C-alpha positions in Angstrom: 124.2 29.5 78.5 120.5 28.8 79.0 118.2 31.7 79.9 117.3 30.1 83.2 120.9 30.1 84.3 121.4 33.8 83.6 119.2 34.9 86.5 119.0 33.4 90.0 115.3 33.7 90.3 114.9 32.3 93.9 117.3 34.9 95.1 115.6 37.7 93.1 112.3 36.7 94.7 113.8 36.9 98.2 115.1 40.4 97.3 111.7 41.3 96.0 110.2 40.4 99.5 112.6 43.0 101.0 111.7 45.6 98.4 108.0 44.9 99.1 108.6 45.3 102.9 110.4 48.6 102.3 107.6 50.0 100.1 104.8 48.8 102.4 106.4 50.3 105.6 106.9 53.7 103.9 103.3 53.7 102.7 102.2 53.0 106.3 104.6 55.7 107.7 103.5 58.3 105.3 99.8 57.6 105.9 100.0 57.9 109.7 102.8 60.5 110.2 100.6 63.6 110.4 98.0 61.9 112.5 100.4 60.5 115.0 102.2 63.8 115.4 99.0 66.0 115.7 97.4 63.6 118.2 100.3 64.2 120.5 100.1 68.0 120.1 102.8 68.6 117.6 102.2 71.1 114.9 101.1 69.6 111.5 104.0 71.2 109.6 106.5 69.2 111.7 105.6 66.1 109.5 107.0 67.8 106.4 110.1 69.1 108.4 110.8 65.5 109.7 110.7 64.1 106.1 113.2 66.7 105.0 115.5 66.0 107.9 115.2 62.2 107.2 116.0 62.7 103.5 119.0 64.9 104.4 120.3 62.3 106.8 119.5 59.6 104.2 121.6 61.3 101.6 124.6 60.8 103.9 123.7 57.4 105.3 122.9 55.5 102.1 126.3 55.6 100.5 128.0 55.2 103.8 125.9 52.0 104.6 126.4 50.8 101.1 130.2 51.3 101.3 130.2 49.6 104.7 128.4 46.6 103.2 131.1 46.5 100.5 133.7 46.1 103.2 131.6 43.6 105.0 131.3 41.6 101.8 135.1 41.7 101.3 136.0 40.7 104.9 133.2 38.3 105.7 132.1 37.1 102.3 128.5 38.3 102.8 126.5 41.4 103.1 123.6 39.6 104.8 124.8 40.2 108.4 124.4 44.0 107.9 121.1 43.5 106.0 119.6 41.3 108.7 120.8 43.7 111.6 119.3 46.6 109.7 116.0 45.0 109.2 115.8 43.8 112.8 116.5 47.4 114.0 114.0 48.8 111.5 111.3 46.4 112.7 111.9 47.2 116.3 111.9 51.0 115.6 108.8 50.7 113.5 106.9 48.9 116.3 108.1 51.5 118.8 106.4 54.4 116.9 102.8 53.5 117.9 104.0 52.3 121.3 105.6 55.7 122.1 102.8 57.7 120.4 99.8 55.9 121.9 100.9 53.7 124.8 103.6 55.9 126.2 103.2 58.6 128.9 103.2 62.3 128.3 107.0 62.6 128.8 107.7 59.6 126.5 105.5 61.0 123.8 107.7 64.0 123.4 110.5 61.8 122.0 108.1 60.7 119.2 110.0 62.8 116.5 113.3 61.2 117.6 111.8 57.7 117.2 110.4 58.6 113.8 113.8 59.7 112.6 115.5 56.7 114.2 113.3 54.4 112.2 114.1 56.2 108.9 117.8 55.9 109.7 117.5 52.2 110.5 116.0 51.7 107.0 119.1 53.1 105.4 121.2 50.5 107.2 120.0 47.8 105.0 118.3 49.2 101.9 121.4 49.9 99.8 123.3 46.7 100.9 120.2 44.5 100.3 119.3 45.9 96.8 122.9 45.9 95.7 122.7 42.1 95.9 120.8 42.2 92.7 124.0 42.5 90.9 125.1 39.0 92.1 121.8 37.4 90.9 121.9 38.1 87.1 124.3 39.0 84.3 124.4 42.7 83.5 122.4 42.3 80.3 119.6 40.5 82.2 119.5 42.8 85.2 116.4 44.7 83.9 114.4 41.5 83.8 115.4 40.6 87.3 114.8 44.2 88.5 111.3 44.0 87.0 110.3 41.5 89.9 111.3 44.2 92.4 109.3 46.8 90.5 106.3 44.5 90.4 106.3 43.9 94.2 107.2 47.5 95.1 104.4 48.8 92.8 101.9 46.4 94.3 102.8 47.7 97.8 102.8 51.4 96.6 99.3 51.0 95.1 98.0 50.6 98.6 98.5 54.4 99.2 95.9 55.7 96.7 93.7 52.5 96.6 93.6 51.2 100.1 94.5 54.2 102.3 91.1 54.3 104.1 91.2 50.6 104.9 94.8 50.9 106.3 93.7 53.9 108.4 90.7 52.0 109.6 92.9 49.2 111.1 94.5 51.7 113.6 98.1 52.6 114.2 98.9 49.7 116.5 97.7 47.0 114.2 99.2 48.4 111.0 102.6 49.2 112.4 102.7 45.7 113.9 101.9 44.3 110.5 104.6 46.4 108.9 107.2 45.3 111.6 106.2 41.7 111.1 106.6 42.0 107.3 110.1 43.4 107.7 111.1 40.4 109.8 109.4 37.9 107.5 111.1 39.5 104.5 114.5 39.1 106.2 113.8 35.5 106.9 112.6 34.9 103.3 115.9 36.5 101.9 118.0 34.4 104.3 116.1 31.2 103.2 116.9 31.9 99.6 120.7 31.8 100.2 121.5 35.5 99.6 125.2 34.8 99.3 124.9 32.9 96.1 126.3 34.5 93.0 126.4 33.8 89.3 129.6 35.8 89.0 131.6 33.3 91.1 131.8 31.2 87.9 133.4 34.0 85.9 137.2 33.5 85.8 137.9 37.1 84.9 136.0 38.5 87.9 139.1 39.1 90.2 140.6 41.2 87.4 137.3 43.2 87.2 137.2 43.6 90.9 140.7 45.2 90.9 139.8 48.0 88.5 139.6 51.5 90.2 136.4 53.2 91.1 135.5 56.1 88.9 134.3 59.3 90.7 132.9 60.5 87.4 130.7 57.5 87.2 129.5 58.0 90.8 128.6 61.6 89.9 126.5 60.4 87.0 124.8 57.8 89.2 124.1 60.6 91.8 122.7 62.9 89.1 120.5 60.2 87.6 119.2 59.3 91.1 118.4 62.9 91.9 116.7 63.8 88.6 114.7 60.6 88.3 113.5 60.6 91.9 112.5 64.3 91.6 110.6 63.7 88.4 109.0 60.4 89.8 107.8 62.1 93.0 106.5 65.2 91.2 104.5 63.1 88.9 102.8 61.1 91.7 102.3 64.4 93.8 101.2 66.8 91.1 99.1 64.7 88.8 96.2 64.1 91.3 96.2 67.9 92.2 96.1 68.8 88.5 93.4 66.3 87.6 91.1 67.7 90.3 90.8 70.9 88.2 90.4 69.0 84.9 88.1 66.1 85.5 85.5 64.7 88.0 87.1 64.6 91.4 85.6 61.2 92.1 87.8 59.7 89.2 91.1 61.1 90.5 91.9 58.4 93.1 91.1 55.7 90.5 93.3 57.2 87.9 96.1 57.7 90.3 95.9 54.1 91.4 95.9 53.1 87.7 99.5 54.4 87.5 100.6 51.9 90.1 98.4 49.1 88.6 100.2 49.7 85.3 103.5 49.5 87.1 102.5 46.0 88.4 101.1 44.7 85.1 103.8 46.1 82.9 106.8 45.3 85.1 107.7 42.0 83.5 107.0 42.8 79.9 109.0 46.0 80.2 111.8 44.1 81.8 111.9 41.8 78.8 111.8 44.7 76.5 114.8 46.4 78.2 116.7 43.1 77.9 116.2 43.2 74.1 116.9 46.9 73.7 119.6 47.2 76.3 119.1 48.8 79.8 120.1 52.4 78.8 117.9 52.3 75.7 115.0 51.0 77.8 115.5 53.8 80.4 115.8 56.3 77.6 112.5 55.1 76.1 110.9 55.4 79.5 112.2 58.9 79.9 111.0 60.0 76.5 107.5 58.7 77.3 107.4 60.4 80.6 108.4 63.8 79.1 105.7 63.6 76.5 103.1 62.2 78.8 103.6 64.9 81.5 103.3 67.5 78.8 100.0 66.0 77.5 98.7 65.7 81.1 98.7 69.5 81.3 96.0 69.7 78.6 93.7 66.8 79.7 90.1 67.6 79.1 88.2 64.4 80.1 88.5 61.1 82.1 89.2 59.0 79.0 92.2 61.0 78.2 93.4 61.0 81.8 93.1 57.2 81.9 95.1 56.7 78.7 97.8 59.1 80.0 97.8 57.4 83.4 98.6 54.1 81.7 101.3 55.8 79.6 102.8 57.3 82.7 102.8 53.8 84.4 104.6 52.3 81.4 107.2 55.1 81.4 107.8 54.8 85.1 108.1 51.1 84.8 110.8 51.2 82.1 112.6 53.7 84.3 112.2 51.8 87.6 113.4 48.5 86.0 116.5 50.2 84.8 117.8 52.3 87.7 119.4 49.7 89.9 121.0 47.9 86.9 122.3 51.3 85.8 123.8 52.1 89.2 125.4 48.7 89.4 126.8 48.9 85.9 128.6 52.1 86.7 130.8 50.7 89.5 133.1 47.7 89.8 131.3 44.6 91.3 133.1 45.0 94.6 131.5 48.5 95.0 127.9 47.6 94.3 126.8 48.8 97.7 128.4 52.2 97.2 127.0 52.5 93.7 123.4 51.7 94.9 123.8 53.9 97.9 125.0 56.9 95.8 121.9 56.4 93.5 119.6 56.6 96.6 121.6 59.5 98.0 120.8 61.5 94.9 117.1 60.6 95.3 117.2 61.6 99.0 118.7 65.1 98.1 116.0 65.6 95.5 113.2 64.7 98.0 114.6 67.0 100.6 114.6 69.9 98.1 111.1 69.1 96.9 109.9 68.8 100.5 111.3 72.3 101.3 109.7 73.8 98.1 106.3 72.1 98.9 106.4 73.2 102.6 106.9 76.8 101.4 104.1 76.6 98.9 106.5 77.3 95.9 105.0 74.7 93.6 101.8 74.6 91.6 100.6 71.5 89.9 101.4 72.9 86.5 104.8 74.2 87.7 105.5 70.8 89.3 104.8 68.8 86.1 107.0 71.2 84.1 109.8 70.6 86.5 109.3 66.9 86.3 109.6 67.1 82.5 112.8 69.0 82.9 114.1 66.5 85.4 113.4 63.5 83.1 115.0 65.4 80.2 118.2 66.1 82.3 118.2 62.4 83.4 118.2 61.4 79.7 121.2 63.6 79.1 123.1 62.2 82.1 122.2 58.7 80.8 123.7 59.4 77.5 127.0 60.4 79.0 129.7 57.8 78.3 130.9 56.2 81.5 134.6 55.6 82.3 135.3 51.9 82.0 135.9 50.0 85.2 136.6 46.7 83.5 
């Protein structure tokens, strides 16, 4: 079979638009959260508390919504109705945030925290169902290359946080949230235009037999564990590296070096995807985890900007190999008919990790050095979980 027939690139690009919209709206949300709350008289620590609550609820909702989309796929032949509904609800809730915070009366503004949580919950309605579609668009061995497109777009959107935060803040909440809401709707339209229901696997005669195989709860536990450890390590790297570098190099260079991690994610996404296809997804993820463990350790002893730049590039490459592999890994651990549940379980593990991290950060329990040591341990545990032999589902 020709290479071009092993990946449905139009559908993958439609899914990348959704991934980009998810990443962009979360960048906007995190940049404005504290400002919107404090402007309305809420205490600054409430922002961290809301993020913890959102992650706890997300840990429950992600697998639930993913499983619901599996049932929708079974009964209706498509996950897209749930994806479209979720994106429309999220767009409405996202636009409601500045309306309530800025344009509402005093009484209406008091429900701002409720609106913020409602938006985060609306995002869980479609994220797992949408991203689980990746499993339909490529054969398993080619999934890392397909996922690389999502990494590229998500990394480009994520780079706006360190590199364009002042520009985004200068536009004002009303304008930026309107843009984010519009991007969500446009992404839903792009995905719909790309015929999201198309699948390579419909041509595989053995597919019904594969679908009938039972779900392994051991496999789901491994997916949850990998999701938890990789998310914890990923977030700690992005959170602690800037704080650590401020004590090691010129502060003016810190933002540039942090942005370089995201730039590397974008530049390395496709080459790392191709490498993972050649090596195998687990081997590609394992290589990425090994790079991350070593690089986080070396980051603790950085002495100048040149060293920091080289390590930032290495971190970007390691995170790229890991990011390209996570969705393919989750999808490979469940039967094709349970792709939504597998994806949702992976995101659930990540949400648990972020809620624990948020609690530790809020209580001042983490130093930059301690945070990077924990990230090293998290990546090492992820590698161990990744090496565990899954139970076959077909």
